[in-house]
C-alpha positions as CSV (number, residue, x, y, z in Angstrom):
1,M,36.3,-2.5,0.9
2,S,33.7,-4.7,2.1
3,T,30.6,-4.3,4.3
4,Q,29.0,-7.3,6.2
5,Y,26.0,-7.9,8.5
6,W,25.5,-10.9,10.2
7,C,21.9,-12.1,10.4
8,E,20.8,-14.3,13.5
9,T,18.2,-15.6,10.9
10,A,16.9,-14.7,7.4
11,W,15.0,-15.4,4.3
12,V,17.1,-16.7,1.6
13,D,16.7,-18.7,-1.6
14,G,12.7,-19.0,0.0
15,A,13.3,-20.3,3.0
16,V,14.5,-19.1,6.5
17,A,18.4,-19.9,7.3
18,R,20.6,-19.3,10.2
19,G,23.3,-18.0,10.9
20,V,23.8,-15.6,7.3
21,L,26.9,-14.0,6.6
22,L,26.4,-10.8,4.1
23,S,29.2,-9.4,2.3
24,A,28.7,-6.1,0.4
25,D,31.1,-4.2,-1.8
26,D,31.9,-0.4,-1.7
27,T,28.8,0.1,-3.9
28,G,26.5,-1.6,-1.8
29,T,26.5,-4.4,-3.8
30,L,25.9,-8.1,-2.6
31,T,29.0,-10.1,-3.2
32,A,28.3,-12.9,-1.0
33,V,25.4,-14.3,0.8
34,Q,27.0,-16.9,3.5
35,T,24.3,-19.6,5.3
36,G,25.3,-21.5,8.2
37,V,28.0,-19.6,10.0
38,D,27.6,-20.3,13.7
39,A,29.3,-16.9,15.1
40,A,29.7,-13.2,13.2
41,P,33.1,-12.4,12.1
42,A,34.6,-9.4,14.0
43,T,34.1,-7.5,11.3
44,A,30.6,-7.6,10.9
45,E,27.4,-6.0,12.5
46,V,25.8,-8.6,14.3
47,V,22.1,-8.5,13.6
48,P,19.2,-9.9,16.1
49,G,16.0,-11.3,14.9
50,F,14.7,-12.0,11.4
51,T,16.1,-10.3,8.4
52,L,14.2,-10.1,5.2
53,P,15.0,-9.0,1.8
54,G,13.7,-5.2,1.6
55,G,10.4,-4.2,0.9
56,V,9.0,-2.9,-2.4
57,N,6.4,-0.4,-2.1
58,A,5.5,-0.8,-6.3
59,H,2.9,2.0,-6.1
60,S,3.5,5.5,-4.0
61,H,1.5,9.0,-4.7
62,A,4.2,10.7,-2.0
63,F,2.1,13.6,-1.5
64,H,-1.2,11.9,-0.6
65,R,0.6,10.9,2.6
66,I,-0.7,14.4,3.8
67,L,-4.4,13.5,3.6
68,R,-3.6,11.2,6.5
69,G,-6.2,11.6,9.6
70,R,-7.6,14.4,7.4
71,T,-10.6,12.9,5.2
72,H,-12.0,10.4,8.1
73,G,-14.6,12.5,9.6
74,D,-17.7,13.1,7.2
75,G,-17.3,9.8,5.4
76,G,-17.6,10.3,2.1
77,T,-16.2,8.3,-1.4
78,F,-13.7,7.4,-3.3
79,W,-14.3,11.0,-5.7
80,T,-14.8,13.0,-2.7
81,W,-11.5,12.2,-1.4
82,R,-10.5,13.2,-4.9
83,E,-11.3,16.4,-4.5
84,V,-9.6,17.1,-1.5
85,M,-6.3,15.1,-3.1
86,Y,-6.8,17.9,-5.5
87,S,-6.5,20.8,-3.2
88,V,-3.4,19.5,-1.8
89,A,-1.6,19.0,-5.2
90,A,-2.3,22.8,-5.8
91,K,0.1,23.5,-2.9
92,L,2.9,22.0,-4.4
93,D,5.8,23.3,-5.9
94,P,9.5,21.7,-6.3
95,E,10.9,22.8,-3.3
96,S,8.0,22.1,-0.8
97,Y,7.4,18.9,-2.7
98,E,11.5,18.0,-1.9
99,T,10.9,18.6,1.4
100,V,7.2,16.5,1.5
101,A,8.8,13.1,-0.4
102,R,11.9,13.1,2.1
103,A,9.8,12.5,5.0
104,V,7.4,9.9,3.2
105,F,10.2,8.3,1.7
106,A,11.7,8.6,5.2
107,E,9.1,6.3,7.0
108,M,9.1,4.0,4.2
109,L,11.9,3.1,5.1
110,A,11.2,3.3,9.0
111,G,8.4,0.7,7.8
112,G,10.1,-1.7,6.2
113,Y,10.4,-0.3,2.5
114,T,13.7,0.2,0.9
115,S,12.2,0.5,-2.9
116,V,9.4,2.5,-4.7
117,G,7.7,2.7,-7.1
118,E,6.5,6.8,-7.4
119,F,3.3,7.1,-9.7
120,H,3.4,10.5,-10.5
121,Y,1.8,13.1,-11.9
122,V,2.5,17.0,-10.4
123,H,4.6,17.4,-13.7
124,H,4.0,20.9,-14.1
125,A,2.7,24.4,-12.4
126,P,-0.8,24.9,-11.4
127,D,-1.4,27.2,-14.5
128,G,0.0,23.6,-16.8
129,S,2.9,25.5,-17.7
130,A,6.2,23.7,-17.8
131,Y,8.4,24.7,-15.1
132,E,11.8,26.5,-15.6
133,P,14.7,24.3,-15.2
134,A,12.9,21.6,-17.0
135,H,11.6,18.3,-14.9
136,A,11.8,20.4,-11.6
137,M,9.1,18.4,-9.9
138,E,10.6,15.3,-11.2
139,R,14.0,15.9,-10.3
140,A,12.7,16.8,-6.3
141,L,11.3,13.7,-6.4
142,A,14.4,11.6,-7.0
143,R,16.8,14.3,-5.2
144,A,14.4,13.4,-2.3
145,A,14.8,9.4,-2.6
146,A,18.1,9.5,-2.8
147,S,18.7,12.0,0.5
148,A,16.6,9.3,2.2
149,G,18.2,6.7,0.8
150,I,15.0,4.5,-1.0
151,R,15.3,3.2,-4.4
152,I,12.9,4.6,-6.7
153,R,11.6,3.9,-10.1
154,L,9.6,6.8,-11.3
155,L,7.0,6.3,-12.7
156,D,6.6,9.1,-15.0
157,T,2.6,9.3,-15.6
158,C,0.5,10.3,-18.6
159,Y,-2.9,12.0,-17.6
160,L,-4.3,13.4,-20.6
161,T,-8.2,13.6,-20.0
162,G,-10.3,14.2,-16.9
163,A,-12.4,11.8,-17.9
164,I,-13.7,9.7,-20.8
165,D,-13.9,12.2,-23.6
166,A,-13.3,15.1,-21.4
167,E,-10.9,18.0,-20.8
168,L,-8.8,18.4,-17.6
169,S,-10.4,20.2,-15.2
170,D,-8.7,23.6,-14.0
171,E,-7.4,21.0,-11.0
172,Q,-6.0,18.9,-13.4
173,A,-3.9,21.5,-15.1
174,R,-0.8,20.7,-14.1
175,F,-1.4,17.0,-15.0
176,G,-1.2,17.0,-18.9
177,D,1.3,17.0,-21.3
178,G,-1.4,18.0,-24.2
179,T,-1.0,15.3,-26.2
180,I,0.0,12.3,-26.3
181,D,3.2,13.7,-28.4
182,G,3.8,16.1,-25.6
183,F,4.0,12.8,-22.9
184,I,6.4,11.2,-25.5
185,D,8.6,14.3,-25.7
186,R,8.6,15.3,-22.2
187,H,9.2,11.4,-21.0
188,A,12.0,11.4,-23.1
189,G,13.5,14.3,-22.3
190,L,12.6,13.2,-18.3
191,A,14.8,9.7,-19.0
192,E,17.8,11.8,-20.5
193,T,18.1,14.2,-17.8
194,F,17.9,11.6,-15.3
195,A,20.6,9.0,-17.1
196,A,23.0,12.4,-16.5
197,E,22.5,13.3,-13.0
198,F,21.3,10.1,-11.6
199,P,23.7,7.3,-13.4
200,V,22.9,4.2,-13.2
201,N,25.4,2.0,-12.3
202,A,26.1,-1.1,-9.9
203,P,23.0,-2.0,-8.5
204,G,23.8,-1.0,-4.7
205,E,24.9,2.4,-5.8
206,S,21.9,3.1,-8.5
207,F,18.9,4.8,-6.5
208,V,17.0,6.6,-9.2
209,H,15.5,4.4,-12.4
210,V,12.5,5.8,-14.6
211,G,9.5,4.0,-15.8
212,A,6.4,5.2,-17.2
213,A,2.2,4.8,-16.8
214,I,-1.0,5.6,-18.3
215,H,-2.7,6.8,-15.6
216,S,-6.2,5.3,-16.1
217,I,-8.2,4.6,-19.0
218,R,-10.3,7.7,-17.5
219,A,-6.7,9.8,-18.3
220,V,-5.4,8.3,-21.5
221,P,-7.8,7.9,-24.6
222,A,-7.7,4.4,-25.8
223,A,-6.0,5.8,-29.8
224,N,-2.7,6.7,-27.7
225,L,-3.0,3.6,-25.9
226,P,-0.2,1.6,-28.4
227,R,2.4,4.3,-28.0
228,F,3.2,2.6,-24.7
229,A,4.4,-0.6,-26.2
230,E,7.0,1.9,-27.9
231,L,8.6,2.5,-24.3
232,T,11.6,0.3,-22.9
233,G,10.9,-0.9,-19.3
234,P,7.9,-1.4,-16.9
235,V,4.7,1.0,-17.4
236,H,2.2,0.8,-14.7
237,V,-1.8,1.7,-14.8
238,H,-4.4,2.2,-12.1
239,L,-7.0,-0.5,-13.0
240,S,-10.4,-1.3,-12.1
241,E,-10.9,0.5,-9.4
242,Q,-13.8,1.6,-9.1
243,P,-17.3,0.4,-10.8
244,A,-17.6,3.7,-12.0
245,E,-14.6,3.3,-14.1
246,N,-15.6,0.5,-15.6
247,D,-19.0,1.0,-16.3
248,A,-17.8,4.4,-18.6
249,C,-15.0,2.7,-20.2
250,R,-18.0,0.2,-21.7
251,A,-20.1,2.8,-22.4
252,A,-17.2,4.5,-24.7
253,Y,-15.4,1.6,-26.1
254,G,-17.9,-1.5,-25.2
255,A,-15.3,-3.3,-23.4
256,S,-13.5,-3.5,-20.2
257,P,-10.6,-1.8,-18.8
258,T,-8.0,-4.9,-19.2
259,E,-9.8,-5.8,-22.7
260,V,-9.6,-2.6,-24.2
261,L,-5.5,-2.3,-22.7
262,A,-5.1,-5.8,-24.4
263,R,-6.6,-4.5,-27.7
264,S,-3.5,-1.7,-27.6
265,G,-0.7,-4.1,-27.2
266,V,0.0,-2.7,-23.7
267,V,-0.8,-6.1,-21.9
268,D,2.6,-8.3,-21.3
269,E,5.3,-8.6,-18.8
270,R,6.0,-5.2,-18.7
271,L,3.0,-4.2,-17.5
272,S,1.9,-3.2,-13.6
273,A,-1.8,-3.5,-13.0
274,V,-2.6,-1.4,-10.1
275,H,-5.7,-2.3,-7.9
276,A,-7.1,-4.8,-10.2
277,T,-10.5,-4.4,-8.1
278,H,-13.5,-4.5,-10.2
279,L,-12.7,-7.8,-12.5
280,D,-14.2,-10.9,-14.4
281,D,-13.1,-13.6,-15.5
282,E,-11.9,-12.8,-18.7
283,D,-10.0,-9.8,-17.4
284,I,-8.4,-11.9,-15.0
285,A,-7.5,-14.5,-17.7
286,I,-5.9,-12.2,-19.9
287,L,-3.5,-10.7,-17.0
288,G,-2.4,-13.9,-15.8
289,G,-1.5,-15.4,-19.2
290,S,0.6,-12.3,-20.1
291,R,2.0,-12.5,-17.0
292,A,1.4,-9.0,-15.9
293,A,2.3,-7.9,-12.3
294,I,-0.5,-6.8,-10.1
295,V,-0.4,-4.2,-7.4
296,M,-2.3,-4.6,-4.2
297,C,-2.6,-2.0,-2.5
298,P,-5.2,-3.1,0.1
299,C,-4.9,-0.4,3.3
300,T,-5.9,2.2,0.8
301,E,-8.5,-0.1,-1.2
302,A,-9.8,-0.9,2.4
303,D,-9.9,3.4,3.2
304,L,-11.5,4.5,0.4
305,A,-14.2,1.2,0.4
306,D,-12.5,0.5,-3.1
307,G,-13.5,-3.3,-2.5
308,I,-11.3,-6.4,-2.4
309,G,-9.5,-7.4,-6.0
310,P,-9.4,-11.0,-7.5
311,A,-5.5,-11.7,-5.7
312,R,-5.6,-15.8,-5.4
313,E,-7.4,-16.1,-8.7
314,L,-5.1,-13.5,-10.4
315,A,-2.5,-15.1,-8.7
316,D,-3.5,-18.4,-9.7
317,A,-4.2,-17.4,-13.5
318,G,-0.2,-16.7,-13.8
319,A,0.0,-13.0,-12.9
320,V,2.6,-12.0,-10.2
321,I,1.1,-10.4,-7.4
322,S,3.2,-7.5,-5.5
323,I,2.1,-4.7,-2.8
324,G,1.6,-1.0,-2.7
325,S,1.2,1.5,0.1
326,D,-1.0,3.9,-2.9
327,Q,-2.6,6.7,-0.6
328,H,-0.1,5.7,2.9
329,V,-3.2,5.4,4.9
330,V,0.0,3.3,6.6
331,L,3.0,3.0,5.9
332,D,3.9,-0.6,7.2
333,A,5.3,-2.9,5.5
334,L,3.8,-5.2,7.1
335,R,0.7,-3.8,7.8
336,E,0.1,-4.2,4.1
337,T,1.2,-7.6,3.3
338,Q,-0.7,-9.0,6.2
339,S,-4.2,-7.0,5.1
340,L,-3.5,-8.8,1.7
341,E,-4.1,-12.2,3.2
342,A,-6.8,-10.8,5.8
343,G,-9.0,-9.3,2.4
344,E,-8.5,-13.1,0.7
345,R,-9.9,-14.3,3.8
346,L,-12.8,-12.0,4.4
347,R,-13.7,-12.3,1.0
348,S,-13.5,-16.6,0.5
349,G,-14.2,-17.4,4.2
350,Q,-11.0,-19.4,4.2
351,R,-7.8,-18.8,5.5
352,G,-4.3,-19.6,4.4
353,R,-5.1,-18.3,0.7
354,F,-1.4,-16.8,0.4
355,S,0.9,-18.5,3.0
356,P,4.0,-16.8,4.6
357,A,6.0,-17.8,2.1
358,E,4.1,-16.2,-1.1
359,L,3.0,-13.1,1.0
360,I,7.4,-12.4,1.5
361,T,7.4,-13.0,-1.9
362,A,5.0,-10.6,-3.1
363,L,6.6,-7.9,-0.6
364,T,9.6,-8.5,-2.0
365,E,10.2,-10.4,-5.4
366,G,7.1,-9.6,-6.7
367,G,7.7,-5.7,-6.1
368,A,11.2,-5.9,-7.8
369,R,9.7,-7.8,-10.8
370,S,7.2,-5.0,-10.9
371,L,9.9,-2.5,-10.8
372,D,12.5,-4.4,-12.3
373,L,14.6,-3.3,-9.7
374,P,17.9,-5.6,-8.7
375,V,16.3,-5.9,-5.5
376,G,13.9,-8.7,-3.7
377,A,16.3,-11.6,-2.9
378,L,19.3,-11.7,-0.7
379,E,21.5,-12.9,-3.5
380,V,25.0,-12.2,-4.9
381,G,24.3,-9.4,-7.6
382,K,21.5,-7.7,-6.1
383,A,21.8,-4.7,-4.1
384,C,22.1,-5.3,0.0
385,D,19.0,-3.9,0.9
386,F,17.4,-5.7,3.4
387,I,15.1,-5.0,6.7
388,A,15.2,-6.9,10.3
389,L,12.8,-7.3,12.5
390,R,12.4,-8.3,16.2
391,T,11.6,-11.3,17.0
392,D,11.5,-10.8,21.0
393,S,8.5,-8.0,21.0
394,M,5.2,-8.3,22.0
395,R,4.1,-8.9,19.0
396,T,6.4,-10.8,17.6
397,I,8.0,-13.8,20.4
398,G,6.6,-17.0,20.0
399,S,6.4,-16.7,15.9
400,L,7.4,-19.5,14.2
401,D,10.1,-18.8,11.8
402,E,8.6,-17.2,8.2
403,Q,4.9,-17.0,10.2
404,I,6.6,-13.5,11.9
405,V,5.4,-11.9,8.9
406,L,1.7,-12.3,10.2
407,T,2.5,-11.0,14.1
408,A,5.4,-8.3,13.3
409,T,4.3,-4.5,12.4
410,S,6.8,-1.5,11.3
411,A,7.5,-1.4,15.3
412,D,9.5,-4.4,15.0
413,A,11.7,-3.3,12.2
414,H,14.9,-2.2,14.4
415,L,17.2,-2.3,11.5
416,T,16.9,-0.5,7.7
417,V,19.7,-0.9,5.1
418,S,20.0,-0.2,1.7
419,G,22.9,0.5,-0.5
420,G,25.1,-1.8,2.4
421,R,24.3,1.1,4.6
422,V,21.9,2.0,7.9
423,R,19.0,4.3,6.9
424,V,16.9,3.7,9.9
425,R,18.0,2.5,12.8
426,D,15.2,1.9,15.7
427,G,12.7,4.0,14.5
428,V,15.5,6.8,13.6
429,H,16.7,7.8,10.3
430,A,20.3,7.5,10.4
431,Q,20.9,10.9,7.8
432,L,18.0,12.8,8.8
433,G,17.0,12.2,12.0
434,D,13.4,11.8,13.6
435,V,10.6,11.5,10.8
436,S,8.6,13.5,12.8
437,D,10.3,16.2,12.4
438,L,10.7,16.0,9.1
439,Y,6.7,16.0,8.9
440,A,6.7,18.6,11.0
441,K,8.7,20.8,8.2
442,A,6.7,19.1,5.0
443,F,3.4,20.5,6.8
444,A,5.0,24.0,7.4
445,A,6.3,24.2,3.6
446,L,2.7,23.6,2.6
447,E,1.5,25.7,5.3
448,M,-0.4,23.6,7.0
449,E,-1.3,22.3,10.4
450,G,0.9,19.4,11.4
């Protein structure tokens, strides 16, 4: 049985096409993409405006959304923000985390994302003991994603030390696996569990995937890093987000975090470096030469005063740029993408550092590459995942074709589809209802004022 959508205009093969008929089979996989179709068939839903492949959020910490609007009143630093984050992490259990994540993932869909890379490290109970049954927190995230209809690459994160050569703090105890062997064993068990409970089938109907992550050079000793080259699939890492991280790494290893990763054999096309804010020319050459993915999170990097990373230089060196929302100071795929270009303009004093086409590519194909998911383009064989933007709103009216990516916000996303099914229509989740109601339940589950 085929599902069809006739799009007034859409982004197809790197250009604007008009009269685009999308056909998907009963798995939610695209079977035909036709352009120049003058009128919608009676069997198709008419999609006005401008249709883009679903945005790919390549870096998320779902529970960080709880901090929005709660850490801005007294200035502070990344490090003081982190202490508040730990206090929220301490409240999570599998049941409450599923409730929180369901609301966050629903907001992501409303914000223009249809896929997410969840950088997950809250593995165990607060005292560090394992949950029974195993992988309870990871399964909670997977269930939340599946129920919301967002495609997830759960990036199972290794977190062994609180800083270089330092034990985990009490607040970090639930993040750790003791040793690298402990992580590798738990990760293998998680992959087996997910393969049984959330099988990967046709692209459109496969919503849960597993990957791996190195939390940071601070959290995984350099001697353990080569073990990640043994794993299959994507590997992500927080990289050089703060100057203090670089300083500590050079003091301990005599090299930058990028150089330490490269010496360990993990810098290749499977690697995604998140933030990559404070890099030198050699770092840029290493990451670009390996064709690594770079996950820029501009709104978080601004909120935490991290700085502005060298996105243009990384792209010119050969790296693949993608977008993440990290701590979700906003969950708006368009604002995040616009902020990538805005940061470049502020840093360089030049306009048009990334063309609208390049920005769309970062949001879609770049993220798909980072997470190794069958999405990112309206193309036969990929999942039928897309968003549609109003072209007649007070923000977008008059925008020329793909330049709408620089004028629209999530308020203009009137339709979000994943796996061929409508997930959000006019800001309301089709299956879960009003997203603000979901958040009210999430704050209540954490016994926090919402």
